[in-house]
Steps between C-alpha positions, in 0.01 A plus 500: 500500500601150569795429729655163470742380764816298444633352822871474551736422790725804558858456592455756774200380709436850617421609137144636496269660257235776540246574225272791455263572213464862378263478201694331225828542692653255752730615777740223589706543803457878461592520124213598273444320162238672283346265248225735389672573162492128390240478234252206459653207326859615575770339712772695693819292498697429819795705373272815510389446854829459694360342824613179671139468624331469170520146372367516143428762231195719583214485257162651452223257376137615450583821684648321808856519610654170572801524740698207647683589829765289671384402849766410751406198714679350798505141620198550712288663220131409486336301221341831377845649456658188341208465253352849484184597324497786251391837646221649281445869510645587834365836631736794520721488807708215653461164336487220750735220413486148632744415766 
């Protein structure tokens, strides 16, 4: 799994995101999205996902899921949050996001 982060400035500065990996599923702010059924070489369109937190269609390339998540950042965000690195194969559990 590769998680790409897309920083954005939310209208409500209190808007936060929590992310947890459960195998091939992601739990975003308590809502579970299971991407296990996406076959290799396929792309799941945005219309099929129905989440404001997922920024692009989800695809599986060479067996790896590629998921782009919107990352809310405030005016005092660090450089690592404004220009985040991809997260490669995070372990199951909470995914640490840059602040």
